[in-house]
C-alpha positions in Angstrom: 30.8 9.2 239.1 31.5 11.3 236.1 29.6 10.7 232.9 31.6 9.9 229.7 30.8 13.4 228.4 32.1 15.1 231.6 35.2 12.9 231.5 35.9 13.8 227.9 35.4 17.5 228.5 37.7 17.3 231.5 40.3 15.4 229.5 40.3 17.9 226.7 40.6 20.8 229.2 43.6 19.1 230.8 45.3 18.5 227.4 44.9 22.3 226.7 46.2 23.4 230.1 49.1 20.9 229.9 50.1 22.3 226.4 50.0 25.9 227.7 52.0 25.0 230.9 54.7 23.1 229.0 55.0 25.4 226.0 52.7 28.5 226.1 54.7 30.5 228.7 57.4 31.2 226.1 55.2 31.9 223.1 55.9 35.7 223.2 59.6 35.2 223.9 60.8 32.7 221.3 61.5 33.2 217.6 62.9 31.6 214.5 65.8 29.1 214.6 67.7 26.9 212.2 65.8 26.4 208.9 62.9 28.5 210.2 64.8 31.5 208.7 65.2 30.4 205.1 61.6 29.1 205.2 60.3 32.4 206.6 62.4 34.4 204.1 61.0 32.3 201.2 57.4 32.9 202.4 58.0 36.6 202.7 60.0 37.3 199.5 59.2 34.4 197.1 55.8 33.3 198.2 54.4 29.9 199.5 54.3 28.4 196.0 58.1 28.5 196.0 58.2 25.7 198.5 57.2 23.2 195.8 60.4 23.7 193.7 62.4 24.5 196.8 61.8 21.0 198.2 62.2 19.1 195.0 65.9 18.3 195.6 65.2 17.4 199.2 61.8 16.0 200.2 59.4 16.7 197.3 56.3 15.6 199.1 57.0 18.0 201.9 56.7 21.0 199.8 52.8 20.9 199.7 52.6 20.9 203.5 54.8 24.0 203.7 52.8 25.6 200.9 49.5 25.0 202.8 50.7 26.2 206.2 52.7 29.2 204.9 49.7 30.3 202.9 47.8 30.7 206.1 50.4 31.8 208.6 52.4 35.0 208.3 56.2 34.6 208.4 56.6 36.1 211.9 57.7 34.1 215.0 54.7 34.8 217.2 52.2 33.3 214.8 54.3 30.1 214.3 54.8 29.6 218.0 51.0 29.8 218.5 50.5 27.4 215.6 53.0 25.0 217.4 50.8 25.1 220.5 47.8 24.1 218.4 49.7 21.2 216.8 51.0 20.0 220.1 47.4 20.0 221.5 46.3 18.3 218.3 48.9 15.5 218.8 47.5 14.7 222.3 43.9 14.9 221.1 44.6 12.7 218.0 46.4 10.0 220.0 43.6 10.0 222.6 40.9 9.7 219.9 42.8 7.1 217.9 43.7 4.9 220.9 40.0 5.1 221.9 39.2 3.4 218.6 41.9 0.8 219.2 41.2 0.1 222.9 37.7 1.6 223.8 37.8 -0.2 227.2 41.0 1.4 228.3 40.1 5.1 228.6 42.6 5.8 231.4 45.5 4.4 229.5 44.5 6.3 226.4 44.3 9.5 228.4 47.7 8.9 229.9 49.3 8.2 226.6 47.9 11.4 225.2 49.3 13.4 228.1 52.8 11.8 227.6 52.8 12.5 223.9 52.0 16.2 224.6 55.0 16.7 227.0 57.2 14.0 225.5 60.6 15.0 227.0 62.8 13.3 224.4 61.9 15.8 221.6 63.2 19.4 222.1 62.5 20.8 218.7 59.0 22.2 219.4 60.3 25.8 219.3 61.9 25.4 215.9 58.3 25.8 214.9 58.2 26.7 211.2 60.6 23.8 210.4 59.7 20.9 212.6 55.9 21.4 212.9 55.7 21.1 209.1 58.5 18.6 208.7 57.7 16.2 211.5 54.7 16.9 213.7 52.0 17.5 211.1 52.9 14.2 209.3 53.0 12.6 212.8 49.4 13.8 213.5 48.4 12.3 210.1 49.8 9.0 211.0 48.1 8.9 214.4 44.8 9.7 212.8 45.4 7.0 210.2 45.7 4.4 212.9 42.5 5.7 214.5 40.5 5.5 211.2 41.9 2.0 210.6 40.3 0.7 213.8 37.2 2.8 213.4 36.7 0.9 210.1 37.3 -2.4 211.8 34.4 -1.7 214.2 32.1 -0.1 211.6 29.3 -1.8 209.6 30.5 0.0 206.5 34.3 0.1 206.8 35.3 1.2 203.3 35.1 5.0 203.7 37.2 4.8 206.9 39.8 2.6 205.2 40.1 5.1 202.4 40.6 7.9 204.9 43.2 5.9 206.8 45.2 5.1 203.6 45.1 8.8 202.5 46.3 9.9 205.9 49.0 7.2 205.8 50.2 8.5 202.4 50.3 12.1 203.8 52.3 10.9 206.8 55.0 8.7 205.3 55.7 10.2 201.9 56.7 13.8 203.0 59.5 12.7 205.3 61.4 9.5 206.0 60.9 10.0 209.8 57.5 8.5 209.6 58.5 5.4 207.6 59.2 3.1 210.6 55.9 3.9 212.3 53.9 1.7 209.9 55.1 -1.4 211.8 53.1 -0.2 214.8 49.9 -0.6 212.8 50.6 -4.2 212.2 51.5 -4.9 215.9 48.2 -3.2 217.0 46.2 -5.3 214.5 48.0 -8.5 215.5 47.0 -7.9 219.1 43.5 -6.8 218.1 42.8 -10.3 216.8 43.4 -11.8 220.2 41.5 -15.1 219.9 43.0 -18.0 218.0 46.4 -19.4 217.2 49.3 -17.1 216.2 49.1 -18.1 212.6 45.3 -17.3 212.5 45.9 -14.0 214.1 48.7 -13.2 211.6 46.4 -14.1 208.7 43.6 -12.0 210.2 45.9 -9.0 210.7 47.3 -9.3 207.2 43.8 -9.3 205.7 43.4 -5.8 207.2 46.9 -4.6 206.8 47.7 -5.5 203.2 46.6 -2.2 201.6 48.7 -0.3 204.1 51.6 -2.7 203.5 51.3 -2.0 199.8 51.6 1.8 200.4 54.5 1.1 202.8 56.3 -1.0 200.2 55.8 1.7 197.6 57.2 4.3 200.0 60.2 2.0 200.6 60.9 1.7 196.9 60.6 5.5 196.6 63.0 6.1 199.4 65.6 3.6 198.0 65.4 5.3 194.6 65.3 8.9 195.7 68.0 8.8 198.4 70.3 6.4 196.6 69.8 7.0 192.9 67.6 10.0 192.6 68.1 13.8 193.0 68.2 13.8 196.8 70.5 16.6 197.9 71.1 16.7 201.7 73.3 15.0 204.1 75.2 12.0 202.7 73.8 8.7 203.7 76.6 6.7 205.3 75.5 3.3 206.5 77.0 2.2 209.8 79.1 -0.8 208.8 80.7 -1.8 212.2 78.7 -4.4 214.0 80.1 -3.1 217.3 79.1 0.4 216.4 75.6 -0.7 215.5 75.3 -2.6 218.8 76.4 0.3 220.9 74.1 2.7 219.1 71.2 0.3 219.7 72.0 0.1 223.4 72.2 3.9 223.5 68.9 4.2 221.9 67.2 1.7 224.3 68.7 3.5 227.3 67.6 6.9 226.1 64.2 6.1 224.6 63.0 3.6 227.3 64.5 5.2 230.4 66.7 8.3 230.5 64.5 10.8 228.6 61.7 10.5 231.2 64.0 11.7 234.0 66.7 13.7 232.1 65.3 17.0 233.6 66.6 15.9 237.0 70.1 15.6 235.6 69.9 19.0 233.8 68.5 20.8 236.9 71.1 19.3 239.3 73.9 20.5 237.0 72.8 24.1 237.7 70.7 23.8 240.8 71.0 27.4 242.0 70.4 29.0 238.5 67.2 30.9 238.1 66.1 28.6 235.3 66.6 25.5 237.5 64.7 27.0 240.4 61.8 28.1 238.1 61.7 24.6 236.6 61.6 23.0 240.1 58.8 25.4 241.0 56.8 24.6 237.8 57.2 20.8 238.4 56.0 21.3 242.0 52.9 23.3 240.9 52.2 20.7 238.2 52.3 17.9 240.7 49.9 19.7 243.0 47.5 20.5 240.1 47.6 17.0 238.6 47.0 15.3 241.9 43.5 16.9 241.9 42.8 14.7 238.8 44.1 11.5 240.3 41.0 9.6 239.3 41.9 10.0 235.7 45.1 8.0 236.3 43.4 5.0 237.9 43.6 1.7 236.1 40.4 0.0 235.1 41.6 -3.5 235.8 44.9 -5.4 235.9 45.9 -7.0 232.6 49.3 -8.5 232.6 49.1 -9.8 229.0 48.2 -6.3 227.7 51.0 -4.8 229.7 53.5 -7.3 228.2 52.1 -6.4 224.7 52.7 -2.7 225.3 56.3 -3.4 226.4 57.0 -5.6 223.3 55.2 -3.3 220.9 57.0 -0.3 222.3 60.4 -1.9 222.2 60.0 -3.1 218.6 58.7 0.3 217.6 61.7 2.1 219.2 64.2 -0.2 217.4 62.5 0.2 214.0 62.1 4.0 214.6 65.9 4.4 215.0 66.7 2.7 211.7 66.5 5.7 209.3 68.8 7.9 211.4 71.1 4.9 212.2 71.4 4.0 208.5 72.4 7.6 207.9 75.1 7.4 210.5 73.5 10.1 212.6 73.9 10.0 216.4 70.9 10.3 218.7 71.9 13.2 220.9 69.3 14.7 223.3 68.8 18.4 223.7 70.2 19.0 220.2 68.6 19.1 216.7 69.3 15.4 216.4 66.7 14.5 218.9 64.2 15.2 216.1 64.8 11.5 215.3 62.8 10.7 218.5 59.6 11.5 216.7 59.6 8.1 215.1 60.2 6.5 218.5 57.8 8.6 220.5 54.8 6.3 220.6 57.0 3.2 221.2 58.7 5.0 224.1 55.3 5.8 225.6 54.0 2.3 225.2 57.1 0.8 226.7 56.9 3.1 229.7 53.2 2.6 230.4 53.5 -1.2 229.9 56.5 -1.5 232.3 54.9 0.6 235.0 51.6 -1.3 234.7 53.4 -4.6 235.0 56.0 -3.8 237.6 54.4 -1.3 240.0 51.9 -3.3 242.1 50.7 -0.5 244.4 47.8 1.4 242.9 48.7 4.6 244.7 52.4 4.4 243.8 51.6 3.8 240.2 49.2 6.8 240.0 51.9 9.0 241.7 54.5 7.6 239.3 52.5 8.7 236.2 51.6 12.1 237.7 55.3 12.6 238.5 56.3 11.7 234.9 53.9 14.2 233.4 55.1 16.9 235.8 58.7 16.2 234.9 57.8 16.4 231.3 56.3 19.8 231.8 59.5 20.9 233.6 61.7 19.4 230.8 59.9 21.4 228.1 59.9 24.6 230.2 63.7 24.2 230.8 64.3 23.6 227.1 62.0 26.5 226.1 64.1 28.9 228.3 67.2 27.9 226.3 65.5 28.8 223.1 64.3 32.1 224.7 67.9 33.0 225.6 69.0 32.2 222.1 66.3 34.4 220.6 67.4 37.3 222.9 70.9 36.9 221.6 69.7 36.8 218.1 67.8 40.0 218.5 70.8 41.7 220.0 72.7 40.7 216.8 70.1 42.0 214.4 69.8 45.3 216.3 73.5 45.9 216.6 74.3 44.8 213.0 71.8 47.3 211.5 73.0 50.0 213.8 76.7 49.4 212.9 76.0 48.7 209.2 73.1 50.8 207.9 73.4 49.4 204.4 75.8 47.3 202.3 77.0 47.1 198.7 75.4 44.2 196.9 77.3 40.9 196.6 78.9 41.5 199.9 79.7 38.6 202.3 79.7 39.1 206.0 82.5 36.9 207.4 82.9 35.9 211.0 84.3 32.9 212.9 80.9 32.2 214.5 78.2 34.0 216.4 77.3 33.5 220.1 74.0 31.6 219.5 73.3 27.9 219.6 70.7 27.1 217.0 71.6 29.2 213.9 74.3 28.1 211.5 75.7 30.7 209.0 73.4 29.8 206.1 70.4 30.2 208.4 71.6 33.8 209.2 71.9 34.5 205.5 68.1 34.7 205.3 67.6 37.5 207.9 70.6 39.3 206.5 68.9 39.5 203.1 65.6 40.3 204.8 67.1 43.3 206.4 69.4 44.5 203.7 67.5 43.6 200.6 63.9 44.5 201.3 63.2 44.8 197.5 64.9 41.4 196.7 64.3 40.1 193.2 65.3 36.5 192.4 67.3 34.5 191.6 70.6 36.0 192.9 71.0 36.7 196.6 72.8 40.0 197.2 74.2 39.1 200.6 75.5 36.2 202.7 76.8 35.5 206.1 79.5 32.8 206.3 81.3 31.2 209.3 85.0 30.7 208.7 84.9 28.1 211.5 83.9 25.3 209.3 83.6 26.6 205.7 87.2 27.2 204.8 88.3 24.5 202.3 84.8 23.5 201.3 82.8 24.2 198.2 81.2 27.4 199.7 84.5 29.0 200.8 87.5 27.3 199.1 90.1 29.6 200.7 90.7 33.0 202.2 92.9 34.0 199.3 91.9 37.2 197.5 89.4 36.8 194.7 88.5 33.3 196.0 84.9 32.5 195.1 82.1 32.3 197.7 79.2 30.4 196.2 76.3 28.3 197.3 72.7 27.4 196.4 70.0 28.7 198.7 67.0 26.6 197.8 65.9 28.1 194.5 68.3 31.1 194.7 72.1 31.4 194.6 74.8 33.6 196.0 77.9 34.4 194.0 80.5 36.4 195.9 84.2 36.7 196.4 86.7 37.1 199.3 87.6 40.4 197.8 84.2 41.8 198.7 83.8 41.0 202.4 83.2 42.7 205.7 84.4 40.9 208.8 82.3 41.1 211.9 82.9 39.9 215.4 80.5 39.4 218.3 81.7 37.8 221.5 79.4 36.0 223.9 79.5 39.0 226.3 80.1 42.1 224.2 79.0 44.2 221.3 79.2 43.5 217.6 82.2 45.0 215.8 83.4 45.5 212.3 87.0 44.4 212.2 89.6 46.2 210.1 93.3 45.3 209.7 94.1 49.0 209.2 93.1 49.7 212.8 95.3 46.9 214.2 92.5 44.4 214.8 94.7 41.4 213.7 97.0 42.1 216.6 94.2 43.2 219.0 92.4 39.9 218.4 95.5 37.8 218.3 94.1 35.3 220.8 91.1 34.5 218.6 91.2 31.5 216.2 93.4 31.8 213.1 90.3 31.4 210.9 89.1 34.8 212.2 92.5 36.6 212.1 93.1 35.5 208.5 89.7 36.8 207.5 90.4 40.3 209.1 93.0 40.9 206.4 90.2 40.7 203.8 87.8 43.0 205.6 86.7 46.1 203.7 84.6 48.5 205.8 84.2 50.8 202.8 81.6 48.4 201.5 79.3 49.7 204.2 76.9 52.4 202.9 76.6 55.0 205.7 74.2 57.4 204.1 71.4 55.1 202.8 68.0 56.7 202.4 66.5 53.3 203.5 68.7 51.9 206.2 68.4 48.2 207.1 66.0 47.3 209.9 65.0 44.1 211.5 61.3 44.6 210.7 60.6 41.0 211.6 61.2 41.7 215.3 58.3 44.2 215.5 59.8 45.8 218.6 62.2 48.6 219.3 65.8 48.1 220.1 66.8 48.4 223.8 68.9 51.3 225.0 72.1 49.8 226.4 75.9 50.1 226.0 75.9 48.3 222.7 73.3 50.6 221.1 75.7 53.5 221.7 78.9 51.5 220.9 77.8 50.4 217.5 76.8 53.9 216.5 80.1 55.2 218.0 82.2 52.7 215.9 80.3 53.8 212.8 81.1 57.4 213.6 84.7 56.5 214.1 84.8 54.8 210.6 83.5 58.1 209.2 86.2 60.0 211.0 83.7 61.8 213.2 85.6 61.2 216.4 83.9 63.9 218.4 80.6 62.1 217.8 82.3 58.8 218.9 83.4 60.4 222.2 80.0 62.0 222.8 78.1 58.8 222.2 80.3 56.7 224.5 80.2 59.4 227.2 76.5 59.6 227.0 76.3 55.8 227.5 78.7 56.1 230.5 76.5 58.9 232.0 73.5 56.7 231.8 75.3 54.0 233.8 76.2 51.7 230.9 79.5 49.9 230.8 81.0 47.4 228.4 81.3 43.7 229.1 84.1 43.3 226.6 87.0 45.5 227.8 88.3 45.7 224.2 85.4 48.1 223.6 87.2 50.8 225.7 89.9 50.9 223.0 87.5 52.7 220.7 87.0 55.4 223.4 90.7 55.7 224.0 91.4 56.0 220.2 88.7 58.7 219.8 89.9 60.7 222.8 93.4 60.7 221.4 92.3 61.7 217.9 90.3 64.6 219.2 93.4 66.0 221.1 92.4 64.8 224.6 95.6 62.9 225.1 95.6 63.3 228.9 92.1 61.8 229.2 93.1 59.0 226.7 96.2 58.2 228.8 94.3 58.2 232.0 91.7 55.8 230.6 94.5 53.6 229.3 96.1 53.3 232.8 92.7 52.6 234.3 92.0 49.9 231.8 95.4 48.2 232.4 94.8 48.3 236.1 91.5 46.6 235.5 93.1 43.8 233.4 96.8 43.7 232.5 96.0 41.5 229.5 94.6 44.6 227.8 98.2 45.9 227.3 98.4 44.5 223.7 95.3 46.4 222.6 96.1 49.6 224.4 99.6 49.6 222.8 98.2 48.9 219.3 96.0 52.0 219.7 98.8 54.3 220.9 101.2 53.2 218.2 99.0 55.0 215.7 100.0 58.4 217.4 103.3 60.2 217.7 103.2 59.9 221.5 106.3 57.9 222.4 106.4 59.3 225.9 102.9 57.9 226.6 103.8 54.6 225.0 106.9 54.4 227.3 104.8 55.2 230.3 102.4 52.4 229.4 105.2 50.0 228.9 104.6 49.5 225.2 107.6 47.9 223.5 108.8 49.4 220.2 
């Protein structure tokens, strides 16, 4: 029989190992995503104190949290990914401690709930660390601890100090972000069940005697939210209350299905879609290893004694908490989509989902061994889910790094007030305004507020909006960037293009790129007509560099191609040929066949027409769809015989 001390030490060790298994494997290989970039840029160039005014139009009580954490943690991905591990571990530890104050006689259940909150599979935003650790998970830890101190006060001879701590933690949890607002209902449900003896009315009165100061804070927060998001200076997504009763009903059913059931097994669906992919096989392997390891601690999953009433309470409390937790995002008309940024709404349903699951399993699974194996399997699947998700973020970070390396290689420096236009970039988690931060980090290392010198804009969705009204010449490009602002024009843009498989290119109508990329969306082709490569500074004494990566660029085809295209822009076609032939000699080849057009063009311009013609035929034999691009290149030369041989129409 283990002593309480040994059991506690074992539990804490398992929490730590579980955190590392689910998230730690990708710490060195993940980066910044979404709003991480503007927040990291603010930290680096404006300082942590800037978060206070930066959040004033959004969530003013969130600014101090960002100020505190960014004052301690440097704005580089590795540090924030490590910090995310610490917060994840703290979530499990906090819930374990707090539930121990609520239910001191249910140590196994408390332990299981802590495990499930660490690996909770319905929340995929762990790796967007700088944003979501500050915005959601730190307030979430505050709320969990507030619950714990409430019940610690109930059991203490002198409760007042613990009540004060609990209220302060409640304030720190619910005022910074609206995500925590629905959680306060859970405190009342726990108090109501705590006063088990007596009639319902007596229990209600007893619970209210304890809950009233927390209720007062909750009401004040509700009034603040109503004012701030309806009548105050709130400036974010527009709140659009769902008015259709049918729509609300379907959203509620979808929430119940996902939060109560689907999230716990969604990794099975994800893996089966790509069962032979390396990520799926590695996920299956990690789940298997986790099952084997957790089985050694089977005794920690054993139930103390059967308690049907308690199980029913968990089911009801969890169900109510899930429904209330969905209200803020439902009121805003935002869908609950898993494996997207919208699953951040799950944070307010996390505890409810865990309670519902544990209560249902305790009530319905009669066999002790089957129940233990069920919980062990759930934890293992959660580890696999987070590993699977982490690998998606890892791949996105790899693609981001390719973009930063290739961009600074192709564009060493830029004239101030230049906008980089593109249709979109081949990454999943970074919209254009997020990219604006690293663009300024690389190209404006000596930035002085308040005007941003550079921006990156997607034409995919911006045309016709306030940021990019149109692609007509001299059309303004303007937007606020927290406490700074960008003021540009469509007459000062460079258009870039980066396919999913291929290198970054600067597009230029004068080189026939409108015709070469005729199959691309109109929003890109129209922008090409505005592209002005002369805005690129090619002889800068301090060329741009992605210093935030803290690693060297890889040597591959694109590292040669971007330099070769820059040389072509400068008219140094011999250098273009030499760079590409060096890449070929090293065994590198392009993934995007359009990149051979640069080689053909440079060969022809250096008088090697026969070699250019030979490469053209080789390219057409490889893919006949390249005829358009090949002919566009050859029309720039007085070589009608070669054009006829290639089948280029006049």
